[in-house]
C-alpha positions as CSV (number, residue, x, y, z in Angstrom):
1,X,28.8,0.4,-1.8
2,X,25.6,3.2,-2.2
3,X,22.0,1.8,-1.9
4,X,21.9,2.5,-5.6
5,X,24.7,0.3,-6.3
6,X,23.6,-2.8,-4.1
7,X,20.0,-2.7,-5.5
8,X,21.9,-2.1,-9.0
9,X,24.1,-5.5,-7.8
10,X,21.0,-7.7,-7.0
11,X,18.3,-6.8,-9.7
12,X,20.8,-7.3,-12.7
13,X,20.5,-10.4,-11.0
14,X,17.2,-10.8,-11.5
15,X,17.3,-10.6,-15.1
16,X,19.5,-13.9,-15.2
17,X,16.5,-15.2,-13.0
18,X,14.1,-14.4,-15.3
19,X,15.3,-16.2,-18.1
20,X,14.6,-19.3,-15.8
21,X,10.6,-18.1,-15.5
22,X,11.7,-16.8,-12.0
23,X,9.4,-13.3,-12.2
24,X,10.0,-9.8,-10.3
25,X,7.7,-10.7,-7.4
26,X,9.2,-13.8,-7.0
27,X,12.4,-12.7,-6.9
28,X,11.8,-10.0,-4.4
29,X,10.3,-12.5,-2.5
30,X,12.9,-14.4,-2.8
31,X,15.9,-11.8,-1.8
32,X,13.2,-11.4,1.3
33,X,13.8,-14.3,2.7
34,X,17.3,-14.7,2.5
35,X,18.5,-10.9,3.2
36,X,16.4,-11.7,6.9
37,X,18.4,-14.9,7.4
38,X,21.8,-13.1,6.8
39,X,20.8,-10.2,8.7
40,X,20.0,-12.8,12.0
41,X,23.1,-14.3,11.5
42,X,24.9,-10.8,11.9
43,X,23.0,-9.7,14.8
44,X,23.0,-13.0,16.7
45,X,26.7,-12.8,16.5
46,X,27.0,-8.8,17.1
47,X,24.0,-9.9,20.3
48,X,21.1,-7.5,18.6
49,X,17.4,-8.8,19.1
50,X,15.5,-8.1,16.0
51,X,12.8,-6.2,18.4
52,X,15.5,-4.3,19.9
53,X,14.1,-4.9,23.6
54,X,16.6,-4.4,26.6
55,X,15.9,-8.6,27.7
56,X,16.1,-11.2,25.2
57,X,13.3,-12.7,23.5
58,X,11.3,-15.6,24.8
59,X,11.9,-18.0,21.9
60,X,15.7,-17.2,22.6
61,X,17.6,-20.3,23.9
62,X,21.3,-21.3,24.3
63,X,21.0,-24.6,22.2
64,X,18.5,-24.7,19.6
65,X,17.9,-21.1,18.9
66,X,20.0,-17.8,17.6
67,X,19.1,-15.3,19.8
68,X,16.6,-13.9,17.4
69,X,14.7,-17.1,17.4
70,X,15.7,-18.5,14.3
71,X,16.5,-22.4,14.7
72,X,19.9,-23.1,14.4
73,X,19.5,-25.7,12.0
74,X,18.2,-23.7,9.6
75,X,20.3,-20.5,10.4
76,X,22.4,-18.6,7.3
77,X,25.7,-20.9,8.4
78,X,23.6,-24.2,6.7
79,X,22.9,-22.1,3.9
80,X,26.0,-21.2,3.2
81,X,28.2,-24.1,3.2
82,X,25.5,-25.7,1.1
83,X,25.3,-26.8,-2.7
84,X,23.8,-28.2,-5.5
85,X,20.5,-30.3,-4.6
86,X,21.7,-30.6,-0.7
87,X,21.3,-26.8,-0.8
88,X,17.9,-26.6,-2.6
89,X,17.1,-29.4,-0.3
90,X,18.3,-27.0,3.2
91,X,16.3,-24.1,1.8
92,X,13.1,-25.3,1.0
93,X,13.2,-27.3,4.8
94,X,14.4,-23.6,6.1
95,X,11.7,-22.1,4.7
96,X,8.5,-24.7,5.5
97,X,10.4,-24.5,9.2
98,X,10.4,-20.4,9.5
99,X,6.6,-20.1,8.2
100,X,6.0,-22.1,11.9
101,X,7.3,-19.4,13.9
102,X,5.4,-16.6,15.4
103,X,6.0,-13.0,15.5
104,X,7.9,-11.4,12.7
105,X,9.6,-14.8,12.0
106,X,6.4,-16.3,10.9
107,X,4.6,-13.5,9.1
108,X,8.0,-13.3,6.4
109,X,8.0,-16.5,6.1
110,X,4.6,-17.2,5.6
111,X,3.6,-19.8,2.8
112,X,7.0,-18.9,1.6
113,X,8.4,-21.6,-1.3
114,X,11.4,-21.9,-3.1
115,X,11.1,-20.7,-6.5
116,X,14.8,-20.6,-7.9
117,X,15.1,-24.4,-8.9
118,X,18.6,-24.4,-10.1
119,X,20.5,-25.0,-7.8
120,X,23.8,-23.4,-8.9
121,X,21.4,-19.7,-9.1
122,X,20.7,-19.9,-5.8
123,X,24.3,-20.5,-4.6
124,X,25.4,-17.6,-6.8
125,X,22.5,-15.8,-5.0
126,X,23.2,-16.4,-1.8
127,X,27.1,-15.7,-1.9
128,X,26.2,-12.1,-3.2
129,X,24.6,-11.6,-0.2
130,X,26.9,-12.7,2.2
131,X,29.5,-10.5,0.7
132,X,27.1,-7.9,1.9
133,X,27.2,-6.7,6.1
134,X,23.3,-5.5,5.8
135,X,23.3,-4.7,9.8
136,X,25.9,-2.8,9.8
137,X,23.8,-0.4,6.7
138,X,21.6,2.5,8.0
139,X,18.0,1.9,8.0
140,X,17.4,4.6,5.4
141,X,20.0,2.9,3.3
142,X,18.4,-0.4,3.5
143,X,14.5,1.0,3.0
144,X,16.3,3.0,0.1
145,X,17.7,-0.4,-1.3
146,X,14.1,-2.6,-0.6
147,X,12.1,0.3,-1.9
148,X,13.9,0.3,-4.9
149,X,13.2,-3.7,-5.6
150,X,9.8,-2.6,-4.9
151,X,8.9,-0.2,-7.4
152,X,11.0,-2.2,-10.4
153,X,9.3,-4.8,-9.1
154,X,5.8,-2.4,-9.8
155,X,7.2,-1.3,-12.9
156,X,6.2,-4.4,-14.2
157,X,2.7,-3.8,-15.3
158,X,2.5,-7.2,-17.1
159,X,3.3,-8.8,-13.8
160,X,0.0,-7.0,-11.9
161,X,2.8,-5.7,-9.6
162,X,1.8,-1.8,-10.1
163,X,-1.7,-2.7,-8.0
164,X,0.3,-2.3,-4.5
165,X,2.6,0.9,-5.5
166,X,1.4,3.6,-4.8
167,X,3.5,7.0,-6.2
168,X,5.5,7.9,-3.5
169,X,5.2,11.8,-4.3
170,X,1.5,11.4,-3.8
171,X,1.7,9.3,-0.5
172,X,4.4,12.2,1.0
173,X,1.9,14.8,0.0
174,X,-0.8,13.3,1.8
175,X,0.7,12.3,5.0
176,X,2.3,16.2,5.0
177,X,-1.2,17.6,5.0
178,X,-2.0,14.7,7.6
179,X,0.5,15.3,10.1
180,X,0.6,12.3,11.9
181,X,1.8,13.0,15.7
182,X,4.3,10.3,17.2
183,X,2.1,9.4,20.0
184,X,-1.0,8.5,17.0
185,X,-1.3,5.2,16.1
186,X,-1.6,5.4,12.3
187,X,-3.0,2.4,10.2
188,X,-3.9,1.0,6.9
189,X,-6.0,-2.1,6.4
190,X,-4.7,-2.5,2.8
191,X,-1.1,-2.2,3.7
192,X,0.4,-3.4,0.2
193,X,4.5,-3.2,0.3
194,X,3.7,0.0,3.8
195,X,4.4,2.7,1.5
196,X,2.0,4.9,3.8
197,X,3.5,3.3,6.7
198,X,6.8,4.0,5.8
199,X,5.9,7.7,5.1
200,X,4.3,8.3,8.5
201,X,6.9,7.0,10.9
202,X,9.4,9.1,8.4
203,X,7.6,12.1,9.1
204,X,6.7,11.1,13.3
205,X,10.6,10.2,13.7
206,X,11.8,13.6,14.5
207,X,9.3,14.4,16.7
208,X,9.9,11.6,18.9
209,X,11.6,13.5,21.6
210,X,11.3,11.0,24.4
211,X,11.6,7.1,24.9
212,X,8.1,6.1,25.5
213,X,7.3,8.1,22.5
214,X,10.2,6.4,20.2
215,X,9.3,2.8,21.8
216,X,6.1,3.8,20.9
217,X,6.8,4.6,17.1
218,X,9.0,1.3,16.7
219,X,6.1,-1.1,18.0
220,X,2.4,0.3,18.3
221,X,2.5,3.7,15.7
222,X,1.3,1.3,13.0
223,X,-0.8,-1.0,12.3
224,X,-0.9,-3.1,8.4
225,X,-3.4,-5.6,6.7
226,X,-3.5,-6.7,3.1
227,X,-4.9,-9.8,1.9
228,X,-2.6,-11.2,-0.1
229,X,0.4,-13.4,1.7
230,X,2.7,-12.6,-0.1
231,X,2.5,-9.0,-0.4
232,X,2.8,-8.8,4.0
233,X,5.6,-10.6,4.2
234,X,6.6,-8.0,1.3
235,X,5.4,-5.4,4.0
236,X,7.1,-6.9,7.4
237,X,10.3,-7.0,5.8
238,X,9.9,-3.7,4.1
239,X,9.4,-2.3,8.0
240,X,12.0,-4.3,9.7
241,X,14.5,-3.3,7.3
242,X,13.2,0.4,8.0
243,X,14.0,-0.6,11.7
244,X,10.0,-0.9,12.1
245,X,8.6,-4.0,15.2
246,X,9.1,-5.6,18.2
247,X,8.1,-9.7,18.7
248,X,4.7,-8.9,17.2
249,X,4.9,-8.3,13.9
250,X,2.8,-5.5,13.5
251,X,1.1,-6.7,10.2
252,X,-1.3,-9.1,9.5
253,X,-2.7,-11.4,6.4
254,X,-6.8,-10.9,6.2
255,X,-9.9,-9.7,4.8
256,X,-10.3,-6.6,6.3
257,X,-13.5,-5.7,5.2
258,X,-15.0,-9.4,6.2
259,X,-15.4,-8.5,10.3
260,X,-16.6,-5.5,11.7
261,X,-14.5,-2.9,13.5
262,X,-13.9,-3.0,17.8
263,X,-13.2,-0.9,19.8
264,X,-9.4,-0.9,19.3
265,X,-9.5,2.3,16.6
266,X,-6.9,3.9,15.5
267,X,-6.1,7.8,15.4
268,X,-5.3,8.2,11.4
269,X,-5.8,5.8,8.4
270,X,-3.6,6.7,5.9
271,X,-4.6,4.2,2.6
272,X,-4.9,3.3,-1.1
273,X,-7.7,0.5,-1.0
274,X,-7.9,-1.5,-4.4
275,X,-9.4,-0.7,-7.4
276,X,-10.8,-2.6,-9.9
277,X,-14.8,-4.7,-10.0
278,X,-13.4,-7.8,-8.7
279,X,-16.2,-8.1,-6.0
280,X,-16.9,-11.8,-6.4
281,X,-15.8,-15.5,-5.7
282,X,-16.5,-18.1,-8.3
283,X,-18.6,-21.2,-6.5
284,X,-19.6,-24.4,-8.8
285,X,-23.2,-24.9,-8.8
286,X,-24.5,-28.0,-7.1
287,X,-27.0,-29.2,-9.7
288,X,-25.6,-28.1,-12.9
289,X,-22.0,-28.5,-11.9
290,X,-21.0,-25.4,-13.7
291,X,-18.8,-22.7,-12.3
292,X,-21.0,-19.4,-11.7
293,X,-19.4,-15.8,-10.4
294,X,-21.0,-15.3,-7.0
295,X,-21.1,-11.5,-5.5
296,X,-19.0,-11.1,-2.2
297,X,-21.3,-8.7,-0.5
298,X,-20.0,-7.8,3.4
299,X,-23.4,-7.9,5.5
300,X,-22.2,-5.6,9.0
301,X,-23.9,-3.8,10.9
302,X,-21.6,-1.1,11.6
303,X,-21.9,-0.3,7.3
304,X,-24.4,2.7,6.2
305,X,-24.7,0.8,3.0
306,X,-25.1,-3.1,1.7
307,X,-22.9,-3.1,-1.4
308,X,-20.4,-5.7,-3.4
309,X,-18.4,-2.9,-4.5
310,X,-15.3,-2.5,-2.3
311,X,-14.2,0.7,-2.9
312,X,-17.3,1.9,-1.0
313,X,-17.0,-1.2,1.4
314,X,-13.5,0.2,2.3
315,X,-14.7,4.1,2.6
316,X,-17.5,2.5,4.8
317,X,-14.6,0.4,7.0
318,X,-11.9,3.2,7.5
319,X,-14.6,5.8,9.1
320,X,-15.2,2.9,11.2
321,X,-11.7,2.5,12.4
322,X,-11.3,5.8,13.4
323,X,-11.4,7.3,17.0
324,X,-13.3,10.4,17.4
325,X,-11.7,13.3,15.7
326,X,-9.6,10.7,14.2
327,X,-8.0,11.5,11.2
328,X,-8.7,9.6,7.0
329,X,-6.8,10.4,3.9
330,X,-8.0,7.6,1.4
331,X,-7.0,7.2,-2.5
332,X,-10.9,6.2,-4.0
333,X,-11.7,5.8,-8.1
334,X,-14.2,8.5,-9.9
335,X,-16.9,5.7,-9.3
336,X,-17.6,6.5,-5.2
337,X,-17.9,10.1,-6.2
338,X,-20.8,9.5,-8.6
339,X,-22.2,5.6,-8.7
340,X,-26.0,5.5,-7.4
341,X,-27.6,3.4,-4.9
342,X,-25.4,2.6,-2.5
343,X,-22.7,5.4,-3.6
344,X,-25.1,7.6,-3.1
345,X,-25.9,6.4,1.0
346,X,-22.0,6.1,1.6
347,X,-21.6,9.6,0.6
348,X,-24.3,11.4,2.2
349,X,-23.4,9.6,5.4
350,X,-19.5,10.8,5.0
351,X,-21.2,14.1,4.4
352,X,-23.5,14.5,8.1
353,X,-21.0,11.8,9.7
354,X,-17.8,12.8,9.5
355,X,-16.5,16.1,8.5
356,X,-15.7,15.5,4.4
357,X,-13.5,18.3,4.5
358,X,-10.9,17.9,1.0
359,X,-11.3,16.3,-2.1
360,X,-7.9,16.1,-4.4
361,X,-8.4,15.4,-8.1
362,X,-5.6,13.4,-9.1
363,X,-4.1,13.5,-12.7
364,X,-4.1,10.1,-14.7
365,X,-1.3,8.6,-16.0
366,X,0.6,8.7,-12.3
367,X,-0.2,4.8,-11.8
368,X,1.3,1.8,-13.1
369,X,-1.8,0.7,-13.4
370,X,-2.7,1.8,-16.5
371,X,-5.4,4.5,-17.5
372,X,-7.3,5.1,-13.5
373,X,-8.7,8.5,-12.8
374,X,-8.4,8.8,-8.5
375,X,-9.0,11.3,-6.0
376,X,-8.3,11.5,-2.7
377,X,-10.8,12.5,0.2
378,X,-10.4,13.7,3.4
379,X,-12.0,13.3,6.3
380,X,-12.4,13.4,10.2
381,X,-14.6,11.2,12.1
382,X,-17.1,12.8,14.5
383,X,-19.7,12.3,17.2
384,X,-23.5,11.5,16.7
385,X,-25.3,14.8,15.9
386,X,-28.6,16.0,14.5
387,X,-27.2,18.1,12.0
388,X,-24.8,17.7,9.2
389,X,-21.0,17.7,9.9
390,X,-20.0,18.8,6.8
391,X,-19.8,22.6,6.2
392,X,-17.7,22.9,3.5
393,X,-16.1,20.5,0.9
394,X,-13.1,22.2,-0.5
395,X,-11.7,20.4,-3.8
396,X,-8.4,20.8,-5.6
397,X,-8.5,19.9,-9.2
398,X,-5.4,18.4,-9.9
399,X,-6.9,16.8,-13.3
400,X,-7.8,19.0,-15.7
401,X,-5.3,20.4,-18.0
402,X,-2.6,18.6,-16.2
403,X,-1.1,16.1,-18.4
404,X,1.3,12.8,-17.1
405,X,3.5,9.4,-18.0
406,X,5.2,7.1,-16.1
407,X,8.0,7.8,-18.5
408,X,8.1,11.2,-20.2
409,X,6.2,13.5,-17.2
410,X,6.7,11.8,-14.1
411,X,5.0,12.8,-11.0
412,X,7.5,14.6,-8.6
413,X,6.6,15.8,-5.0
414,X,6.9,19.3,-5.9
415,X,4.0,18.7,-7.9
416,X,1.7,19.2,-4.6
417,X,2.9,22.6,-3.5
418,X,0.6,24.3,-4.2
419,X,-2.0,21.8,-2.9
420,X,-0.7,21.4,0.5
421,X,0.1,25.5,0.5
422,X,-3.6,25.4,0.2
423,X,-4.9,22.8,2.8
424,X,-3.5,24.6,5.0
425,X,-2.9,22.2,7.5
426,X,-2.0,24.0,10.8
427,X,-5.0,25.8,10.9
428,X,-7.9,24.9,8.1
429,X,-10.0,28.3,8.7
430,X,-7.6,30.0,7.1
431,X,-8.7,28.5,3.5
432,X,-9.9,30.6,0.7
433,X,-10.6,30.7,-2.6
434,X,-8.2,33.0,-4.8
435,X,-8.3,33.8,-8.4
436,X,-4.7,33.6,-8.5
437,X,-5.9,29.6,-7.8
438,X,-8.9,28.6,-10.4
439,X,-8.1,24.8,-9.2
440,X,-9.3,25.5,-5.6
441,X,-12.7,25.9,-5.0
442,X,-15.3,25.0,-2.3
443,X,-18.3,23.8,-1.7
444,X,-21.2,24.1,0.9
445,X,-22.8,21.2,2.3
446,X,-26.5,22.9,0.9
447,X,-25.0,22.8,-2.7
448,X,-23.6,19.1,-2.2
449,X,-26.6,17.3,-0.9
450,X,-29.0,19.3,-3.5
451,X,-26.8,17.9,-6.4
452,X,-28.3,14.9,-8.2
453,X,-27.3,11.6,-5.9
454,X,-25.4,13.7,-4.1
455,X,-22.4,13.6,-6.5
456,X,-18.8,14.9,-5.6
457,X,-17.6,14.7,-9.4
458,X,-17.6,18.0,-9.8
459,X,-15.4,20.5,-12.5
460,X,-15.5,24.6,-13.0
461,X,-12.0,24.5,-14.9
462,X,-12.5,24.9,-18.7
463,X,-10.3,21.7,-20.0
464,X,-8.3,23.6,-22.8
465,X,-7.5,20.0,-25.1
466,X,-10.9,19.6,-25.8
467,X,-11.5,23.5,-27.1
468,X,-7.8,24.8,-28.5
469,X,-6.0,22.8,-30.2
470,X,-2.9,25.4,-30.1
471,X,-2.3,23.5,-26.0
472,X,-3.4,20.0,-27.3
473,X,-0.2,18.0,-25.0
474,X,3.2,17.1,-26.7
475,X,3.1,14.0,-29.1
476,X,4.4,11.8,-26.9
477,X,2.1,12.7,-23.7
478,X,-1.1,12.2,-26.3
479,X,0.6,8.4,-27.6
480,X,1.3,7.9,-23.6
481,X,-2.4,8.4,-22.7
482,X,-3.4,6.6,-26.0
483,X,-1.9,3.8,-25.4
484,X,-3.1,3.8,-20.9
485,X,-7.0,4.1,-22.3
486,X,-6.3,1.2,-25.0
487,X,-4.7,-1.3,-21.9
488,X,-7.2,-0.2,-19.8
489,X,-10.1,-1.2,-22.3
490,X,-8.2,-4.4,-23.3
491,X,-7.9,-5.4,-19.6
492,X,-11.6,-4.8,-19.2
493,X,-11.9,-7.3,-22.1
494,X,-9.9,-9.3,-20.7
495,X,-12.0,-9.8,-17.6
496,X,-14.9,-9.8,-19.3
497,X,-13.7,-12.8,-21.5
498,X,-12.8,-15.1,-18.4
499,X,-16.1,-14.6,-16.6
500,X,-17.9,-15.6,-20.2
501,X,-15.8,-18.3,-20.5
502,X,-16.3,-19.6,-16.9
503,X,-20.1,-19.3,-17.5
504,X,-18.9,-22.0,-20.8
505,X,-17.3,-24.6,-18.7
């Protein structure tokens, strides 16, 4: 079967489980657990280790465990032979036990729970997976299968899954201009399901000519973190299906902003940190007993500004993650470009302490989360200096007069061809403005610093839709944009309503 046929097969079954109240996200999780166990069984029989090392895993033992560290009493064979309530019990105990293990195994099964309560449907799902030989599928095919499931999961907007899914054409364009080398260490502190890490790996892999480089690429080149446990295990499984990872899992589950960056810095950061304003926690007031919202502020000596705005905090965190001359490409919402107070402080420090050389303004309608206005900032870390490192900021306006939707006009990789050409990744000194490319314009440091609040939300192109009715987008595009704006507004109202409800209770 082809990758698309297997995706359709396993996804069609999701509709059956959906009727039982199993959401798409939960379904992808259950598929994660079961495919991993099936592959462990196949590799165990073939004598292949997860880590593909030449030496057996230290967890291996001829008695209680398979060569891949899975205790034999919780191996795939014990699931396949069960049915009814015995199957449900065996599956539940399997998840609980494997979540206590170390390495990739423990990461993938951390806090795992059975969400399929009907033993008959669980048995059918297990038999469906059992029919395929997952280990014999090429890594790219397995990756395509999993990426297909994750993308369809992201389309389930009502479930909020889209927040973890960055459009793949955007990721590919960012990686293409960043050009990670096979000797680099690439990190994503808000990795979601691993889209940036996998794209970087795919770019680096053809360049890895020596065994040392190939080993580095497989085990040490990628580092990811996410605050959500369920997303971390999806990312770990995604990397594993692409043949990445050793005995230690390269993905961690932590609050990336909670502690200062140490000496272990990286060559490159590619990231799309979470958007939204929910930078607060709910606490119980000891005197009144009422629930109150307390802003989550990170007090860090390595931060330039103290703020509850988590997007600004992620920008500061990422700048501190880089080695000298390390490179970052970060997706940020518009407020990072114009917000006053801490926002102004962060922008000034970026201009002075790093080489903030490129800004890509993104069109609306490309994210599953509705109404998002975002940009990509590109900057290089630099040593301390008495003068500002940013000499000139180049901006590519891919938003004005561009109308994208998720259905009628989807983003594709070729949409970024002109930006990639303008970027001049091989030699940025060859950049130049041209009347033929009105979207590409540069601004000097003196021009930027003189702007009110160092506002980087810069426009210069005429918006045709505001002045020329002949150039209005097609009705279907307009309708889709209106729906996106209304849904975004409704989401804002719901969040306000939730805060008010907490105050009343």
